N, C-alpha and C positions, 0 to 999 in steps of 0.2 A: 700781815695777817698773823694772829697769834697761833703759835704751834700748839698742838694738842697731844701729839704722840712723841715720846722719846724712845728711839730705837736702840736696843741693845746690840752688841757686836754680833750675836748669833742670828739676828734678823738681817743685819747689813751683809753678812757673809753669804746669804742666799743669793744676793744679786750677782755674784761672780761664779756660782756653781754651774757646772755643765747641765745639770738637771735640778734646777731650783724647785722648791715646793711651790706649786702653782697657786695654792690658796694664799700663801704669804705674798706672792707676787701680785695677786689680784687685790688683796687688801691694801697693799702699798699703792698700787696704781690708782685705786679709788680715793686714797687719802694723802698722796704724796705732797700736796701743798700744806698739809697739816703736820708733817713729820720733821723731826730734827734728831740730832745725836748730841750726846754730852761731850764736853771737852775730855772727860775721862775715857770715853769710848774712842775718841779721836786719838788719844794717847795710846790706847791699847792697839789700835789698828796700825799706827806708825811703828810701835815697838815690835809688833809681830812681823811686819814685812822686813824690818832691818835685821831681824834675827834669822831670816831665811837664807839658805845658801843661794849664791848667785845663780841665775838661770832664767829660763823662760817663765816659769811660774811666778817667781819673785817680780819679774818685770811686768807681767800681767797684773799682779795685785798692786804693785806700785802705781801703774797707770790708772787702775780703778780708784785708788785712794786720791790720786791727783785730780781725777775727774770729780770725785765726791766732794772735794774741797770747794769747788765752785758751784755745786748744785744742792748741797744740803747745809742747812744752818747748824752751826756748832754752838750749843748752849754752854756758857761758862759755868765752871764750878766756882761759885762766889762765896762771899762772907755769910750770907743767909743760908746757903746750902751747907756750908761747913758747920754752922751752928746746929742745924737739923741733924747732920751726920754725927756730930759729937754726942748729941743727946741720945740718938738711937743706939750708938755704940755703948754709951754708959748704961742705958737701960738693959741692954743685952748682957753686959758684963755683970750686972747685979743678979742676973739669972744664971750666971756661970757660963755664958756663951760669948764667943768672940765673932764679930761680924767681919766678913772679908772686906778689906779696905776699899778696893775698886768698886765692888758691888754696892757697898753702903754709900759711897760718893755718888754713884749713878742714881741710886734710889733717892738720895737727898736732893739731887738736881731736879729730878722729876717732881718731888713734893714741893720744893721751893718755887717751882714755876707753874704749879697747878696742872702738871701733865700726867698722862697715863704712860707708864713704862711698858713697852712692848718687848717681851722676851720669851724664849722657849724654855728658859731655866727657871720655872716658877718656884721650884724647891729652894733655889739659892736665895730668893728674895722673900720667902715666907717669914723668916724671923724678923725682917724689916717691916713687913705688913702688920705683924702682930704689935709692933712698937710705934706705929706711926699712921699717917693718913695715906700711905702709898697705895696707889691704884695700879693694877697690873693686868695686861692682856697677853694671851698667847695666840698669835695669829695662825699657828700650826693647828690648834685645837678648836678654833672658833667656828 
């Protein structure tokens, strides 16, 4: 089944909170078979857990990531996405702006796969929306 939604790290992090946003959880439950994460988000999650101090919280998050690995498709950052990303970055630079590398790679992955990026950080992706066909949803505000 083709995936429709590319979940940003701030959406994925709701899954392990003691009190997650119930609206986000409901949206995910209704669409979980249509959701994936980008390889860049996968990288961010793994980097974040490895930077944490040893302890119960790190173990819990590592267990969550290990479980996520078998249950959520990871969409690769490929040649087509890299081209889109480079073009978006160049257009932004012409306007005197620099796009964040990870966020622009995540946005390009969504665009190249015809997916909707789900994030709570709409402002972070606004410059990319202006320069591309990026579609974004915020399940916190929907």
